[in-house]
VEXVO-9123 format. One line per 3 residues: their letters; for each residue x, y, z of N, C-alpha, C, O, CB. Coordinates in pm, whole numbers, padded with zeros to 5 digits. Glycine has a CB too. Layout:
A = X,Y,Z,X,Y,Z,X,Y,Z,X,Y,Z,X,Y,Z; ...
This chain:
MQY = -01934,04072,-06121,-01982,04109,-05989,-01943,04254,-05960,-01835,04299,-05998,-01924,04014,-05881; -02030,04324,-05895,-02005,04463,-05856,-01936,04465,-05719,-01979,04398,-05625,-02139,04545,-05852; -01827,04541,-05710,-01755,04557,-05585,-01770,04701,-05536,-01775,04794,-05616,-01607,04519,-05601
FSL = -01777,04716,-05405,-01790,04848,-05346,-01655,04898,-05299,-01566,04820,-05265,-01889,04845,-05231; -01642,05029,-05299,-01518,05093,-05258,-01552,05213,-05172,-01669,05244,-05149,-01434,05134,-05380; -01450,05280,-05124,-01465,05404,-05049,-01445,05520,-05145,-01379,05505,-05247,-01364,05411,-04930
PGG = -01502,05638,-05114,-01474,05754,-05198,-01323,05781,-05202,-01253,05762,-05103,-01550,05878,-05147; -01275,05825,-05314,-01132,05854,-05322,-01090,05885,-05464,-01172,05891,-05556,-01052,05738,-05270; -00961,05906,-05479,-00907,05936,-05610,-00764,05983,-05598,-00702,05969,-05493,-00991,06042,-05681
GIH = -00712,06036,-05705,-00573,06078,-05709,-00546,06209,-05639,-00634,06293,-05620,-00529,06088,-05851; -00421,06224,-05602,-00373,06348,-05540,-00303,06429,-05648,-00212,06379,-05715,-00276,06318,-05418; -00345,06554,-05665,-00281,06642,-05764,-00145,06689,-05713,-00121,06693,-05592,-00373,06763,-05796
KGE = -00057,06725,-05804,00075,06774,-05768,00062,06895,-05673,-00011,06990,-05702,00155,06814,-05896; 00132,06889,-05561,00132,06996,-05463,00013,06991,-05367,00002,07077,-05280,00133,07127,-05533; -00076,06893,-05381,-00195,06882,-05299,-00170,06784,-05184,-00108,06680,-05205,-00317,06837,-05384
SAA = -00216,06816,-05066,-00203,06723,-04953,-00309,06613,-04965,-00407,06628,-05037,-00218,06798,-04816; -00287,06503,-04894,-00385,06394,-04895,-00518,06443,-04840,-00624,06406,-04892,-00334,06275,-04812; -00516,06526,-04736,-00639,06579,-04677,-00714,06668,-04777,-00836,06657,-04789,-00607,06658,-04548
AAA = -00643,06753,-04847,-00706,06839,-04948,-00763,06756,-05062,-00872,06785,-05112,-00605,06942,-05002; -00691,06652,-05103,-00740,06565,-05210,-00866,06491,-05166,-00960,06477,-05244,-00631,06464,-05252; -00869,06445,-05041,-00987,06375,-04990,-01108,06467,-04990,-01217,06427,-05031,-00961,06322,-04849
ARE = -01090,06591,-04945,-01200,06688,-04944,-01248,06716,-05086,-01368,06724,-05111,-01156,06819,-04875; -01155,06731,-05179,-01192,06756,-05319,-01267,06638,-05378,-01368,06655,-05445,-01067,06787,-05403; -01217,06517,-05353,-01279,06398,-05410,-01418,06373,-05355,-01507,06333,-05431,-01192,06277,-05384
IWE = -01440,06396,-05226,-01574,06373,-05170,-01673,06474,-05228,-01791,06444,-05243,-01570,06384,-05015; -01623,06595,-05262,-01709,06694,-05330,-01738,06649,-05473,-01853,06651,-05517,-01641,06834,-05329; -01634,06609,-05546,-01651,06569,-05685,-01741,06447,-05698,-01824,06440,-05790,-01515,06540,-05749
ELG = -01727,06350,-05608,-01800,06225,-05621,-01940,06230,-05562,-02033,06173,-05619,-01724,06115,-05554; -01957,06299,-05449,-02085,06296,-05379,-02145,06432,-05348,-02250,06440,-05284,-02069,06221,-05252; -02080,06539,-05392,-02134,06672,-05367,-02136,06710,-05221,-02218,06793,-05180,-02272,06680,-05422
LAA = -02048,06651,-05141,-02042,06680,-04997,-01925,06771,-04966,-01812,06745,-05008,-02031,06550,-04916; -01952,06878,-04893,-01847,06970,-04852,-01786,06919,-04721,-01858,06890,-04625,-01901,07115,-04834; -01653,06908,-04719,-01584,06863,-04598,-01585,06973,-04492,-01547,07086,-04520,-01439,06821,-04631
VEV = -01629,06937,-04372,-01627,07029,-04259,-01496,07011,-04182,-01435,07107,-04135,-01749,07006,-04165; -01454,06886,-04171,-01329,06853,-04103,-01265,06732,-04172,-01335,06637,-04207,-01354,06823,-03950; -01135,06738,-04191,-01062,06627,-04252,-00945,06592,-04161,-00865,06678,-04125,-01012,06663,-04397
ERV = -00937,06466,-04124,-00830,06418,-04037,-00754,06307,-04108,-00813,06207,-04148,-00886,06367,-03900; -00624,06323,-04123,-00541,06215,-04180,-00529,06103,-04078,-00505,06128,-03960,-00398,06268,-04221; -00545,05981,-04123,-00534,05864,-04037,-00427,05775,-04099,-00455,05668,-04154,-00673,05787,-04023
GEC = -00303,05823,-04089,-00190,05757,-04155,-00169,05612,-04115,-00118,05533,-04194,-00067,05832,-04128; -00207,05578,-03992,-00188,05439,-03948,-00281,05343,-04020,-00267,05221,-04006,-00210,05429,-03797; -00376,05395,-04098,-00466,05311,-04177,-00431,05310,-04325,-00501,05246,-04404,-00608,05357,-04159
DHA = -00324,05380,-04364,-00281,05380,-04504,-00253,05238,-04550,-00223,05149,-04470,-00156,05469,-04522; -00265,05218,-04681,-00248,05083,-04735,-00171,05089,-04866,-00207,05163,-04958,-00385,05016,-04757; -00065,05012,-04874,00011,05000,-04998,-00053,04889,-05080,-00036,04771,-05048,00163,04971,-04972
GFL = -00124,04926,-05185,-00194,04829,-05267,-00109,04781,-05383,00005,04823,-05400,-00322,04888,-05319; -00167,04693,-05463,-00097,04636,-05578,-00070,04743,-05683,00040,04749,-05738,-00179,04522,-05638; -00169,04826,-05711,-00153,04930,-05812,-00136,05070,-05754,-00070,05154,-05814,-00272,04929,-05904
NDH = -00194,05095,-05638,-00194,05229,-05579,-00164,05225,-05430,-00192,05125,-05363,-00329,05297,-05603; -00109,05332,-05382,-00094,05351,-05237,-00212,05436,-05192,-00243,05539,-05252,00044,05418,-05200; -00278,05392,-05087,-00398,05458,-05039,-00367,05533,-04910,-00322,05474,-04812,-00511,05355,-05015
QVC = -00389,05664,-04910,-00371,05748,-04793,-00509,05777,-04736,-00595,05834,-04804,-00294,05881,-04828; -00531,05737,-04612,-00665,05737,-04553,-00692,05866,-04475,-00606,05914,-04401,-00683,05616,-04462; -00811,05919,-04493,-00858,06036,-04420,-00998,06007,-04366,-01077,05937,-04429,-00859,06164,-04511
LIQ = -01026,06060,-04250,-01159,06057,-04193,-01221,06194,-04220,-01163,06296,-04184,-01157,06023,-04038; -01338,06195,-04283,-01397,06322,-04326,-01534,06339,-04262,-01619,06251,-04269,-01409,06327,-04480; -01553,06454,-04200,-01685,06494,-04151,-01742,06590,-04255,-01675,06684,-04297,-01678,06560,-04008
TDG = -01866,06565,-04295,-01930,06647,-04398,-02060,06707,-04346,-02110,06670,-04240,-01956,06565,-04524; -02112,06797,-04424,-02239,06860,-04393,-02327,06844,-04516,-02284,06874,-04627,-02222,07011,-04352; -02448,06799,-04497,-02538,06785,-04610,-02567,06640,-04643,-02532,06550,-04567,-02482,06854,-04731
NPC = -02630,06620,-04755,-02666,06487,-04802,-02594,06457,-04932,-02578,06546,-05016,-02819,06475,-04820; -02550,06333,-04949,-02481,06299,-05073,-02575,06302,-05193,-02694,06271,-05182,-02415,06162,-05062; -02519,06340,-05306,-02593,06334,-05432,-02496,06300,-05543,-02383,06349,-05546,-02668,06468,-05461
LRG = -02540,06216,-05633,-02456,06181,-05747,-02447,06300,-05839,-02547,06362,-05874,-02510,06057,-05822; -02325,06331,-05877,-02302,06448,-05961,-02297,06412,-06109,-02274,06499,-06193,-02174,06518,-05920; -02317,06283,-06141,-02336,06244,-06279,-02212,06206,-06357,-02226,06150,-06466,-02402,06349,-06348
HEL = -02093,06235,-06309,-01976,06206,-06392,-01873,06117,-06322,-01776,06075,-06386,-01911,06334,-06433; -01890,06088,-06194,-01790,06009,-06123,-01842,05869,-06085,-01773,05770,-06106,-01746,06082,-05997; -01963,05863,-06031,-02019,05738,-05981,-02154,05709,-06044,-02227,05800,-06083,-02032,05742,-05829
EAF = -02186,05580,-06054,-02318,05540,-06102,-02416,05527,-05985,-02536,05549,-06002,-02310,05407,-06179; -02365,05492,-05866,-02451,05470,-05750,-02367,05479,-05624,-02244,05472,-05628,-02523,05334,-05760; -02435,05493,-05512,-02369,05484,-05382,-02467,05420,-05285,-02587,05414,-05311,-02322,05625,-05331
CWW = -02415,05372,-05173,-02502,05315,-05070,-02443,05345,-04933,-02322,05360,-04918,-02519,05162,-05090; -02530,05354,-04833,-02488,05362,-04693,-02475,05218,-04645,-02563,05136,-04670,-02589,05445,-04604; -02368,05188,-04576,-02340,05051,-04533,-02316,05051,-04384,-02232,05125,-04334,-02218,04991,-04609
DMK = -02390,04967,-04311,-02377,04961,-04165,-02265,04867,-04119,-02243,04853,-03999,-02508,04917,-04104; -02197,04805,-04210,-02085,04713,-04186,-02131,04585,-04114,-02047,04509,-04066,-01977,04782,-04104; -02260,04561,-04106,-02312,04438,-04046,-02340,04335,-04154,-02308,04217,-04139,-02440,04465,-03964
ESI = -02400,04380,-04263,-02431,04295,-04375,-02306,04278,-04461,-02228,04371,-04478,-02548,04353,-04458; -02287,04160,-04515,-02172,04135,-04601,-02200,04188,-04741,-02303,04156,-04801,-02139,03983,-04605; -02108,04270,-04792,-02117,04318,-04930,-01980,04295,-04996,-01879,04292,-04926,-02160,04470,-04937
PLH = -01977,04280,-05128,-01849,04256,-05196,-01763,04384,-05197,-01804,04487,-05250,-01873,04206,-05341; -01644,04374,-05137,-01552,04487,-05128,-01424,04456,-05203,-01381,04341,-05211,-01521,04520,-04981; -01363,04559,-05257,-01229,04544,-05315,-01132,04505,-05203,-01151,04548,-05089,-01183,04676,-05388
PHV = -01029,04426,-05233,-00935,04383,-05129,-00871,04499,-05052,-00853,04488,-04930,-00826,04300,-05191; -00838,04610,-05120,-00775,04721,-05049,-00872,04784,-04949,-00830,04834,-04845,-00725,04827,-05148; -01002,04783,-04981,-01101,04838,-04888,-01109,04749,-04764,-01116,04800,-04652,-01240,04850,-04957
KAI = -01109,04618,-04783,-01110,04525,-04668,-00989,04551,-04578,-01002,04552,-04455,-01111,04378,-04716; -00873,04570,-04638,-00750,04593,-04560,-00757,04724,-04483,-00720,04730,-04366,-00626,04593,-04652; -00805,04829,-04547,-00817,04960,-04481,-00917,04952,-04366,-00889,05001,-04257,-00860,05069,-04582
LAK = -01033,04891,-04390,-01135,04882,-04285,-01088,04796,-04168,-01126,04823,-04054,-01264,04826,-04342; -01007,04694,-04194,-00952,04613,-04085,-00860,04698,-03998,-00862,04686,-03876,-00876,04491,-04141; -00781,04784,-04061,-00693,04873,-03984,-00775,04974,-03904,-00744,05000,-03787,-00595,04948,-04077
VGR = -00878,05028,-03964,-00965,05122,-03893,-01029,05053,-03774,-01038,05111,-03666,-01074,05179,-03988; -01073,04930,-03791,-01135,04854,-03683,-01041,04830,-03567,-01084,04829,-03451,-01184,04722,-03736; -00914,04809,-03596,-00816,04788,-03488,-00792,04916,-03408,-00752,04908,-03292,-00683,04739,-03546
LGK = -00815,05032,-03468,-00798,05159,-03397,-00912,05186,-03299,-00894,05260,-03202,-00788,05274,-03497; -01026,05127,-03323,-01143,05158,-03244,-01210,05281,-03302,-01157,05344,-03394,-01107,05180,-03095; -01324,05315,-03249,-01398,05429,-03299,-01338,05558,-03243,-01320,05570,-03122,-01549,05417,-03263
PER = -01308,05654,-03330,-01251,05780,-03280,-01354,05859,-03202,-01473,05858,-03235,-01197,05865,-03396; -01308,05926,-03099,-01397,06012,-03021,-01423,06139,-03097,-01332,06197,-03156,-01338,06043,-02881; -01547,06183,-03096,-01586,06308,-03160,-01646,06398,-03055,-01723,06353,-02970,-01687,06283,-03276
H = -01611,06526,-03059,-01663,06621,-02961,-01758,06717,-03028,-01813,06805,-02962,-01550,06697,-02893
């Protein structure tokens, strides 16, 4: 079965979580980060990895860059799709925060 995840990846030595998130969204989807906000209250200690969560505003349209992902999809969170357990945990925390205000 195919499981869906959020964009992400490792943090390089000396790199902040926000900088890593911006780099990963570029590497995976070709999107330049306009604004990156750390959302530490949504971080998740997983079985294999600790996940540091960032909210990223981007400009442009996603495109597969050929070396990181095979596919991507936009998800409205209404339809049920198979998610990795850590993604379910992170999204539950995000849901408890409510939708952030954007100006």
